[in-house]
C-alpha atoms as one frame of an Amber mdcrd trajectory, in Angstrom:
protein
  88.274 113.688  92.073  90.856 116.507  92.237  91.585 118.954  89.430  94.628
 117.028  88.242  92.550 113.906  87.685  89.653 115.852  86.158  91.929 117.423
  83.540  93.479 114.044  82.707  90.044 112.405  82.438  88.649 115.295  80.393
  91.560 115.010  77.958  90.984 111.286  77.439  87.249 111.753  76.916  87.666
 114.489  74.297  90.580 112.795  72.536  88.719 109.522  72.052  85.347 111.072
  71.172  84.174 110.743  67.564  81.305 113.165  68.181  80.942 116.188  70.507
  80.523 115.103  74.143  77.536 116.724  75.889  78.311 118.860  78.934  75.984
 116.686  81.044  78.114 113.615  80.353  81.318 115.505  81.129  79.861 116.605
  84.461  78.926 113.005  85.258  82.322 111.583  84.259  84.207 114.291  86.169
  81.859 114.224  89.174  81.706 118.008  89.207  79.323 120.944  88.833  78.529
 122.816  85.641  80.724 125.754  86.648  83.679 123.487  87.494  83.349 121.665
  84.166  83.463 124.969  82.285  86.528 126.081  84.287  88.335 122.827  83.509
  87.473 123.088  79.813  88.773 126.663  79.757  92.015 125.636  81.524  92.563
 122.741  79.111  91.987 125.023  76.127  93.684 128.261  77.217  96.504 127.127
  79.524  97.409 123.787  77.923  96.571 124.646  74.309  94.051 121.858  73.704
  92.275 122.159  70.301  88.761 122.181  71.774  85.775 122.737  69.473  82.375
 123.450  70.977  78.803 123.299  69.811  77.299 126.266  71.580  73.688 125.341
  70.899  74.059 121.834  72.281  76.701 122.605  74.993  78.926 119.808  73.709
  82.702 119.603  73.220  85.353 117.642  71.306  88.876 118.048  69.944  89.231
 119.444  66.432  89.375 116.467  64.075  92.587 117.572  62.337  94.475 118.110
  65.630  93.068 115.502  68.033  95.542 112.809  67.030  98.700 114.824  67.652
  97.714 116.730  70.800  98.891 115.365  74.146  99.046 116.848  77.610 102.495
 118.271  78.422 104.586 116.351  80.952 103.452 113.263  82.873  99.723 113.218
  83.631  98.504 110.241  85.618  95.524 109.790  87.906  95.995 108.771  91.531
  94.818 105.255  90.671  97.364 105.009  87.843 100.153 106.279  90.091  99.170
 103.800  92.800  99.266 100.962  90.258 102.650 102.201  89.029 103.960 102.360
  92.578 102.734  98.812  93.256 104.457  97.658  90.051 107.639  99.418  91.121
 107.427  97.663  94.479 107.032  94.317  92.701 110.010  94.933  90.412 112.077
  96.144  93.349 111.533  92.860  95.150 112.186  90.455  92.265 115.693  89.978
  93.582 117.889  91.416  96.335 119.550  94.600  95.077 118.566  94.272  91.406
 117.996  97.747  89.936 117.653  99.170  93.465 119.911 102.134  92.687 118.300
 102.812  89.316 114.739 102.565  90.603 115.282 104.720  93.692 114.856 108.118
  91.931 111.893 106.760  89.966 110.146 105.590  93.118 110.938 108.856  94.896
 109.326 110.835  92.081 106.171 108.697  92.151 105.997 109.134  95.938 106.127
 112.914  95.531 103.464 112.921  92.811 101.140 110.797  94.934 101.774 112.945
  97.992 101.004 116.117  96.030  97.710 114.667  94.833  96.678 113.381  98.258
  97.244 116.364 100.583 100.701 115.233 101.621  99.648 111.734 102.716 101.979
 108.809 102.048 100.679 105.437 100.940 101.302 102.442 103.233 103.463 100.275
 100.993 103.805  97.758 103.804 100.272  96.733 102.798 101.718  95.256  99.590
 103.354  91.867 100.178 105.644  90.349  97.553 106.917  86.971  98.728 109.670
  85.297  96.735 110.180  81.558  96.644 113.615  80.120  95.982 114.942  83.491
  94.834 118.677  83.469  94.138 120.883  86.538  94.552 121.992  88.235  91.315
 124.812  90.776  91.180 123.375  94.172  90.212 126.280  94.945  87.885 125.759
  91.630  86.074 122.064  92.359  85.650 122.824  95.813  84.198 125.327  94.430
  81.682 123.015  91.634  80.576 119.978  93.934  80.273 122.063  96.466  78.353
 123.221  93.815  75.893 119.695  92.450  75.409 118.100  95.853  74.780 121.074
  97.347  72.918 121.347  94.242  70.702 125.055  93.755  71.433 127.053  90.559
  71.949 127.963  89.579  75.477 131.002  87.788  76.928 131.050  86.244  80.403
 132.221  83.393  82.594 129.586  80.789  83.359 129.617  78.089  86.014 126.880
  75.558  85.300 125.231  74.029  88.334 125.117  70.580  86.768 128.927  70.302
  86.445 130.196  73.287  88.493 132.677  73.808  85.653 133.587  77.390  84.669
 133.550  78.169  80.939 134.002  81.275  78.794 130.927  82.175  76.730 130.395
  84.544  73.824 126.696  84.931  73.039 124.112  86.967  71.175 121.450  87.802
  73.800 117.885  87.125  72.683 115.648  87.521  75.749 115.844  88.357  79.439
 113.449  86.007  81.224 112.020  86.156  84.754 110.933  82.639  85.685 109.880
  81.386  89.119 111.378  84.380  90.928 114.743  84.111  89.156 116.352  85.715
  86.094 117.646  83.896  83.010 119.299  84.935  79.770 118.145  83.225  76.573
 120.968  83.543  74.054 122.625  82.152  70.941 125.903  80.548  72.021 128.394
  81.184  69.187 130.863  78.492  70.200 128.214  75.772  70.437 126.088  77.255
  67.640 122.898  76.638  69.592 120.326  78.396  71.751 120.998  78.205  75.472
 119.475  79.563  78.699 121.823  80.903  81.373 120.953  81.580  85.027 122.050
  85.145  85.793 123.214  84.210  89.278 125.832  81.905  87.665 127.204  84.598
  85.317 130.414  86.441  86.244 132.628  89.098  84.626 129.994  90.069  82.042
 131.240  92.399  79.298 129.139  94.030  76.566 130.851  93.905  73.166 130.670
  96.546  70.427 129.790  93.782  67.982 126.118  93.582  67.005 124.141  90.631
  68.327 122.861  88.003  65.922 119.054  87.945  66.020 117.349  84.576  65.856
 113.899  84.156  64.374 111.006  84.496  66.839 109.565  81.151  65.779 112.916
  79.460  66.419 113.124  80.988  69.892 109.626  79.844  70.782 110.210  76.357
  69.385 113.413  75.810  71.327 112.793  77.799  74.509 109.047  77.690  75.059
 107.692  74.533  73.421 108.615  72.182  76.284 108.083  72.202  80.020 110.500
  74.197  82.202 113.167  76.842  81.746 115.858  74.595  80.181 113.398  73.038
  77.773 114.582  72.415  74.208 112.340  70.849  71.598 109.719  68.509  73.140
 110.483  64.800  73.118 107.211  63.523  74.507 103.956  64.530  76.199 103.470
  63.687  79.855 100.043  62.618  81.103  99.481  63.197  84.832  96.356  62.427
  86.823  95.552  64.290  90.027  93.209  63.245  92.835  89.875  65.064  93.233
  91.423  66.985  96.135  94.504  68.200  94.210  92.416  68.774  91.084  90.806
  71.843  92.642  94.220  73.546  92.494  95.760  72.016  89.379  92.766  72.696
  87.127  93.290  76.439  87.667  97.084  76.400  87.314  99.126  77.335  84.264
 101.844  74.731  83.764 102.633  75.319  80.097 101.331  77.345  77.143 100.449
  74.128  75.259  98.980  72.187  78.158  95.728  70.246  77.803  93.511  69.208
  80.674  90.196  67.540  81.304  88.067  66.438  84.226  87.555  62.694  84.557
  84.225  61.179  85.554  85.514  60.133  88.981  86.469  63.728  89.880  90.158
  63.426  89.045  91.888  65.845  86.680  94.131  64.738  83.809  96.852  67.135
  82.654  99.000  66.725  79.525 102.152  68.796  78.957 104.995  68.513  76.403
 108.483  68.133  77.863 112.085  67.617  76.883 114.085  67.503  80.116 112.115
  65.526  82.685 113.798  66.720  85.884 111.835  69.927  86.485 108.542  68.273
  85.589 109.192  65.370  87.974 110.015  67.758  90.818 106.756  69.656  90.276
 104.722  66.448  90.259 106.500  65.202  93.378 105.203  68.095  95.469 101.686
  66.661  95.155 102.816  63.375  96.715 100.107  60.654  96.614  97.673  63.080
  94.943  99.502  62.809  91.584 100.252  59.882  89.290 102.230  59.912  86.043
 100.325  57.737  83.571 102.520  58.068  80.485 104.953  57.775  78.895 106.194
  54.616  80.614 109.783  55.910  80.682 108.721  58.968  82.683 106.606  56.822
  84.998 109.618  54.592  85.657 111.787  57.637  86.384 109.294  58.743  88.992
 109.213  55.253  90.565 113.015  55.269  90.895 112.990  58.741  92.476 110.336
  57.684  94.990 112.233  54.487  95.875 115.440  56.468  96.427 113.556  58.964
  98.588 112.102  56.182 100.735 115.551  54.613 101.003 116.953  57.820 102.468
 114.545  57.433 105.425 115.360  53.796 106.189
């Protein structure tokens, strides 16, 4: 542990301590000698102004009770492990979509690289060892992402052109942004559509000519957002209309039992080794597509209407190969 990390660790130990911390424990936590511990304590107190109180008879230390809460280390103090985690997070964010925030994150990443290099004798970390693999990621214009994020965080209304995939029709939208959502490697805007007077989700890759208005956004209640946008299966959910019951073969069950399909899902193992999963849904299309990928290892049990939809999809798929 280098001095930078020892000082950061020492600060956290003394700040969180309700009683004086014995020198022996500090030496153990800092992995250092008695002399080094005393030097670090002196540096923290004299150079950084930490309000350190000591019990000379017991060789124990803590922050003064009336000042511990407000004292913080000046600047950005992070251990090597914390910087590495931050760099990995930055790498993940940087790869959530081609070009998104690349310009904005570049100085941030460069600064973290320098901090890590300074703490590790000039060595660079092999970021190629971190793999982030997208699946079905769609390209989002960086300018569009900036405008949408600005409207969401600044609580301003947003105007844009939107071309829905279902109809390919371009429409003008004026919305109050509620949430920016990253779902299955793609970005979506959850918003209150003023013309339709309803909550809608918009794929960012289908938004064009986004403009942030000076008009304040209309905030919808958190419970309303969760009810409409998160109570049913999939990104374009709406209020649930039914609960789907799906049974998976013993082979597929080893994967499905550990998967998160929905926040309100229910599952149980059947006596024959199969796994039964129940999820609420509104729009069936996304759910059917996810069940289809398991092929003969999945069977929709109920409701009957959903089971019939699946039968029709399978018959049409077979017909395409005849």
